[in-house]
C-alpha positions in Angstrom: 3.9 23.1 11.3 7.6 23.2 13.3 9.6 20.0 13.0 12.3 19.4 15.3 14.8 18.5 13.0 14.0 21.7 10.9 12.8 19.6 7.9 9.5 20.4 6.3 7.5 17.4 5.5 4.1 16.7 3.7 1.1 17.8 5.5 0.1 14.4 6.5 3.0 13.3 8.3 2.4 13.3 12.0 5.3 15.1 13.8 4.6 13.1 17.1 4.8 9.6 15.4 8.2 8.6 14.8 7.2 5.5 13.0 5.1 7.6 10.7 8.0 10.1 10.2 10.5 7.4 9.5 7.8 6.2 7.0 7.4 9.2 5.2 11.3 10.0 5.0 12.2 6.7 4.0 9.6 4.7 2.4 6.6 6.6 0.9 7.2 7.5 -3.0 10.5 5.2 -3.1 9.9 2.8 -5.9 9.3 -0.7 -5.1 10.1 -3.3 -7.3 10.1 -6.5 -5.1 7.1 -8.4 -5.0 6.9 -9.4 -1.4 7.1 -5.6 -0.5 4.4 -5.1 -3.2 2.1 -7.7 -1.7 2.6 -6.9 2.2 1.8 -3.1 1.0 -1.0 -4.1 -1.2 -2.6 -5.9 1.9 -2.1 -3.2 4.2 -3.6 -0.7 1.9 -6.8 -2.8 1.5 -6.9 -3.0 5.5 -7.0 0.8 5.4 -10.1 1.4 3.8 -12.2 3.5 5.9 -9.4 4.2 8.3 -6.1 6.3 8.6 -3.0 5.0 7.2 -1.2 6.0 10.4 -3.9 3.5 12.0 -2.6 0.5 9.7 1.1 1.5 10.2 1.1 1.4 13.8 -0.2 -2.1 13.5 2.2 -3.0 10.4 4.6 -5.4 12.9 1.3 -6.9 14.2 0.1 -7.6 10.9 3.3 -9.2 9.8 3.3 -11.5 12.5 -0.5 -12.3 12.1 0.2 -12.7 8.4 3.2 -15.2 8.5 5.6 -12.3 7.4 3.3 -11.7 4.3 4.7 -15.1 2.9 2.4 -15.0 -0.5 2.1 -19.0 -0.5 0.9 -19.3 3.0 -1.5 -16.5 2.9 -3.2 -18.0 -0.1 -3.1 -21.3 1.7 -5.4 -19.8 4.7 -8.6 -21.4 5.4 -11.7 -20.6 7.5 -10.2 -21.8 10.6 -7.0 -19.5 10.2 -9.3 -16.5 8.9 -11.2 -17.0 12.3 -8.2 -17.0 14.2 -7.1 -13.7 12.5 -10.6 -12.2 13.7 -9.6 -12.9 17.3 -6.0 -10.8 16.8 -6.4 -7.8 18.7 -3.1 -6.3 17.3 -4.5 -6.1 13.9 -7.7 -4.8 12.2 -10.0 -7.5 12.7 -12.8 -6.8 10.1 -13.9 -10.3 8.8 -14.8 -8.7 5.2 -11.0 -7.4 5.1 -9.4 -10.6 6.5 -11.2 -12.7 3.7 -10.4 -10.2 1.1 -6.9 -10.3 2.0 -6.8 -14.0 1.3 -8.5 -13.6 -2.0 -6.3 -10.8 -3.1 -3.6 -13.0 -2.5 -4.7 -15.6 -4.8 -5.4 -12.9 -7.3 -1.8 -11.6 -6.7 -0.3 -14.8 -7.3 -2.3 -15.2 -10.4 -0.9 -11.9 -11.7 2.5 -13.2 -11.1 2.0 -16.4 -13.0 0.5 -14.0 -16.2 3.2 -11.2 -16.2 6.1 -13.1 -14.5 5.9 -10.8 -11.6 3.4 -8.4 -9.7 6.0 -5.8 -10.1 5.8 -6.1 -14.1 2.1 -5.8 -13.5 1.8 -2.9 -11.4 4.9 -0.8 -13.5 3.6 -2.0 -16.9 0.6 0.9 -16.2 2.8 3.6 -16.4 5.6 2.3 -18.8 7.7 1.9 -16.1 8.2 5.5 -15.4 7.4 7.4 -12.3 4.3 9.6 -12.3 4.9 13.0 -10.4 1.5 14.6 -9.1 0.3 16.2 -5.9 -2.9 16.8 -4.3 -5.0 14.2 -5.7 -6.9 11.2 -4.1 -7.5 9.3 -7.3 -6.5 9.6 -11.3 -7.5 7.8 -14.3 -4.5 5.6 -13.8 -5.7 4.6 -10.5 -9.2 4.3 -12.1 -7.8 1.8 -14.6 -5.9 -0.6 -12.3 -8.8 -0.5 -9.7 -11.2 -1.7 -12.4 -8.7 -4.4 -13.7 -7.9 -5.7 -10.2 -11.8 -5.9 -9.2 -12.3 -7.4 -12.6 -9.7 -10.4 -11.5 -11.6 -10.6 -8.2 -9.9 -8.3 -5.7 -11.8 -6.6 -3.0 -10.9 -3.1 -1.2 -9.2 -2.0 -4.3 -11.2 1.1 -5.0 -9.5 3.8 -6.9 -8.6 5.8 -3.7 -7.2 3.0 -1.9 -5.3 2.0 -5.5 -4.0 5.6 -5.6 -2.8 5.4 -2.1 -0.8 2.4 -3.0 0.6 3.6 -6.2 1.8 6.5 -3.9 3.2 4.1 -1.4 5.1 2.1 -3.6 6.7 4.9 -5.7 4.8 4.7 -9.1 3.2 8.2 -7.9 5.5 10.4 -6.5 3.7 13.0 -4.5 5.9 14.8 -2.1 4.4 18.2 -1.9 6.7 21.4 -3.0 7.5 22.3 0.5 8.7 19.1 1.6 12.4 18.5 2.0 12.1 15.2 -0.2 10.3 16.9 -2.9 12.5 16.6 -6.2 13.2 20.0 -7.3 14.2 19.0 -10.7 10.8 17.7 -11.6 7.9 19.7 -12.8 5.0 19.2 -10.1 
Protein backbone atom coordinates (compact mmCIF):
# COMPACT_ATOMS: atom_id res chain seq x y z
CA UNK A 1 0.00 0.00 0.00
CA UNK A 2 1.30 3.44 -0.88
CA UNK A 3 1.18 6.12 1.81
CA UNK A 4 1.41 9.77 0.81
CA UNK A 5 3.89 10.49 3.62
CA UNK A 6 6.09 7.52 2.63
CA UNK A 7 5.61 5.71 5.95
CA UNK A 8 4.49 2.11 5.94
CA UNK A 9 1.72 1.29 8.44
CA UNK A 10 -0.11 -1.77 9.71
CA UNK A 11 -2.33 -3.35 7.06
CA UNK A 12 -5.59 -2.35 8.78
CA UNK A 13 -4.96 1.41 8.79
CA UNK A 14 -7.11 3.09 6.14
CA UNK A 15 -4.95 5.60 4.21
CA UNK A 16 -8.10 7.52 3.17
CA UNK A 17 -9.24 8.21 6.75
CA UNK A 18 -7.13 10.86 8.47
CA UNK A 19 -8.71 10.15 11.87
CA UNK A 20 -7.83 6.47 11.54
CA UNK A 21 -4.24 7.26 10.53
CA UNK A 22 -3.83 9.57 13.56
CA UNK A 23 -5.29 6.85 15.80
CA UNK A 24 -2.83 4.30 14.40
CA UNK A 25 0.14 6.65 14.61
CA UNK A 26 -0.53 8.34 17.97
CA UNK A 27 -2.74 6.11 20.15
CA UNK A 28 -2.93 2.44 19.19
CA UNK A 29 -0.47 0.39 21.20
CA UNK A 30 0.59 3.24 23.49
CA UNK A 31 0.36 2.09 27.13
CA UNK A 32 -2.58 3.69 28.95
CA UNK A 33 -2.69 3.95 32.75
CA UNK A 34 -5.40 6.61 33.11
CA UNK A 35 -8.70 5.09 34.27
CA UNK A 36 -10.77 7.67 32.40
CA UNK A 37 -9.18 6.70 29.07
CA UNK A 38 -9.28 3.00 29.97
CA UNK A 39 -13.02 3.32 30.61
CA UNK A 40 -13.67 5.20 27.37
CA UNK A 41 -11.76 2.64 25.32
CA UNK A 42 -13.50 -0.29 27.02
CA UNK A 43 -16.94 1.14 26.27
CA UNK A 44 -15.98 1.93 22.67
CA UNK A 45 -14.52 -1.54 22.14
CA UNK A 46 -17.74 -3.08 23.45
CA UNK A 47 -19.72 -1.07 20.89
CA UNK A 48 -17.38 -2.40 18.20
CA UNK A 49 -18.65 -5.98 18.65
CA UNK A 50 -19.75 -7.14 15.20
CA UNK A 51 -18.64 -3.88 13.56
CA UNK A 52 -15.37 -2.34 12.43
CA UNK A 53 -13.21 -0.24 14.73
CA UNK A 54 -13.16 2.42 12.03
CA UNK A 55 -16.96 2.74 12.32
CA UNK A 56 -16.70 3.29 16.09
CA UNK A 57 -13.71 5.62 15.82
CA UNK A 58 -15.57 7.82 13.34
CA UNK A 59 -18.30 8.24 15.98
CA UNK A 60 -15.95 8.76 18.94
CA UNK A 61 -16.78 12.45 19.43
CA UNK A 62 -20.51 11.74 19.29
CA UNK A 63 -20.02 8.97 21.85
CA UNK A 64 -18.12 11.35 24.13
CA UNK A 65 -20.95 13.84 23.95
CA UNK A 66 -23.70 11.24 24.38
CA UNK A 67 -21.94 9.53 27.30
CA UNK A 68 -21.09 12.71 29.23
CA UNK A 69 -17.42 12.58 28.22
CA UNK A 70 -17.31 9.07 29.69
CA UNK A 71 -17.70 10.38 33.22
CA UNK A 72 -17.82 7.07 35.09
CA UNK A 73 -20.10 8.22 37.91
CA UNK A 74 -22.58 9.78 35.50
CA UNK A 75 -22.69 6.67 33.28
CA UNK A 76 -23.15 4.46 36.36
CA UNK A 77 -26.22 6.53 37.26
CA UNK A 78 -27.92 6.27 33.86
CA UNK A 79 -31.51 5.13 34.18
CA UNK A 80 -33.97 3.68 31.67
CA UNK A 81 -34.95 7.15 30.48
CA UNK A 82 -31.33 8.10 29.71
CA UNK A 83 -30.76 4.78 27.94
CA UNK A 84 -33.89 5.41 25.84
CA UNK A 85 -32.49 8.84 24.94
CA UNK A 86 -29.23 7.20 23.84
CA UNK A 87 -31.18 4.84 21.57
CA UNK A 88 -32.55 7.92 19.80
CA UNK A 89 -29.09 9.48 19.27
CA UNK A 90 -28.25 9.05 15.58
CA UNK A 91 -24.61 10.01 16.18
CA UNK A 92 -23.80 6.79 18.02
CA UNK A 93 -24.41 3.08 17.58
CA UNK A 94 -27.95 2.74 18.93
CA UNK A 95 -27.98 -0.95 19.79
CA UNK A 96 -30.20 -1.38 22.85
CA UNK A 97 -28.20 -4.29 24.27
CA UNK A 98 -24.87 -2.49 23.86
CA UNK A 99 -26.21 0.67 25.51
CA UNK A 100 -27.53 -1.34 28.46
CA UNK A 101 -24.21 -3.22 28.62
CA UNK A 102 -22.26 0.06 28.66
CA UNK A 103 -24.11 1.13 31.80
CA UNK A 104 -23.74 -2.26 33.46
CA UNK A 105 -20.08 -2.44 32.48
CA UNK A 106 -19.52 1.02 33.99
CA UNK A 107 -20.81 -0.26 37.32
CA UNK A 108 -18.54 -3.32 37.18
CA UNK A 109 -15.63 -1.05 36.16
CA UNK A 110 -16.26 1.03 39.30
CA UNK A 111 -16.38 -2.12 41.46
CA UNK A 112 -13.03 -3.21 40.01
CA UNK A 113 -11.59 0.23 40.78
CA UNK A 114 -12.62 -0.17 44.40
CA UNK A 115 -11.14 -3.66 44.60
CA UNK A 116 -7.81 -2.82 42.90
CA UNK A 117 -7.57 0.92 43.75
CA UNK A 118 -7.77 1.59 40.01
CA UNK A 119 -8.84 -0.18 36.85
CA UNK A 120 -5.32 0.40 35.59
CA UNK A 121 -3.96 -1.75 38.41
CA UNK A 122 -6.46 -4.45 37.46
CA UNK A 123 -5.77 -4.52 33.72
CA UNK A 124 -1.99 -4.27 34.04
CA UNK A 125 -1.71 -6.93 36.77
CA UNK A 126 -2.58 -9.57 34.17
CA UNK A 127 0.75 -8.97 32.40
CA UNK A 128 2.73 -8.15 35.57
CA UNK A 129 2.87 -4.55 34.34
CA UNK A 130 4.75 -5.53 31.19
CA UNK A 131 3.89 -4.84 27.56
CA UNK A 132 3.45 -8.05 25.56
CA UNK A 133 4.76 -8.03 21.99
CA UNK A 134 2.85 -10.18 19.53
CA UNK A 135 1.32 -9.79 16.09
CA UNK A 136 -1.17 -11.57 13.90
CA UNK A 137 -3.57 -12.73 16.61
CA UNK A 138 -7.22 -11.98 17.33
CA UNK A 139 -7.18 -13.55 20.80
CA UNK A 140 -4.73 -15.14 23.20
CA UNK A 141 -4.64 -17.02 26.50
CA UNK A 142 -4.34 -13.60 28.20
CA UNK A 143 -7.47 -12.19 26.53
CA UNK A 144 -9.25 -15.48 27.31
CA UNK A 145 -8.48 -15.10 31.03
CA UNK A 146 -9.43 -11.43 31.24
CA UNK A 147 -12.61 -11.98 29.23
CA UNK A 148 -13.62 -14.84 31.50
CA UNK A 149 -12.96 -12.76 34.61
CA UNK A 150 -14.88 -9.72 33.33
CA UNK A 151 -17.84 -11.91 32.35
CA UNK A 152 -17.80 -13.55 35.77
CA UNK A 153 -17.99 -10.06 37.27
CA UNK A 154 -21.03 -9.28 35.11
CA UNK A 155 -19.67 -7.39 32.08
CA UNK A 156 -21.23 -7.93 28.65
CA UNK A 157 -19.76 -7.67 25.14
CA UNK A 158 -16.33 -8.57 26.50
CA UNK A 159 -15.55 -11.73 24.57
CA UNK A 160 -11.94 -12.71 24.06
CA UNK A 161 -11.68 -11.02 20.63
CA UNK A 162 -13.05 -7.71 21.96
CA UNK A 163 -10.74 -7.89 24.99
CA UNK A 164 -7.76 -8.69 22.76
CA UNK A 165 -8.53 -5.60 20.64
CA UNK A 166 -8.89 -3.58 23.85
CA UNK A 167 -5.51 -4.79 25.15
CA UNK A 168 -3.92 -3.79 21.84
CA UNK A 169 -5.63 -0.39 21.91
CA UNK A 170 -4.45 0.43 25.45
CA UNK A 171 -0.93 -0.87 24.92
CA UNK A 172 -0.92 -3.98 27.11
CA UNK A 173 -0.33 -5.87 23.86
CA UNK A 174 1.93 -4.20 21.30
CA UNK A 175 1.06 -5.43 17.80
CA UNK A 176 2.51 -3.07 15.21
CA UNK A 177 3.57 -5.24 12.29
CA UNK A 178 7.22 -5.72 11.33
CA UNK A 179 6.80 -3.54 8.23
CA UNK A 180 5.11 -0.70 10.14
CA UNK A 181 7.23 2.37 10.85
CA UNK A 182 6.11 2.17 14.49
CA UNK A 183 7.34 -1.39 14.99
CA UNK A 184 9.95 -1.38 17.72
CA UNK A 185 12.91 -2.96 16.03
CA UNK A 186 14.55 -3.68 19.40
CA UNK A 187 11.83 -6.17 20.31
CA UNK A 188 11.49 -9.72 19.05
CA UNK A 189 8.13 -10.09 17.33
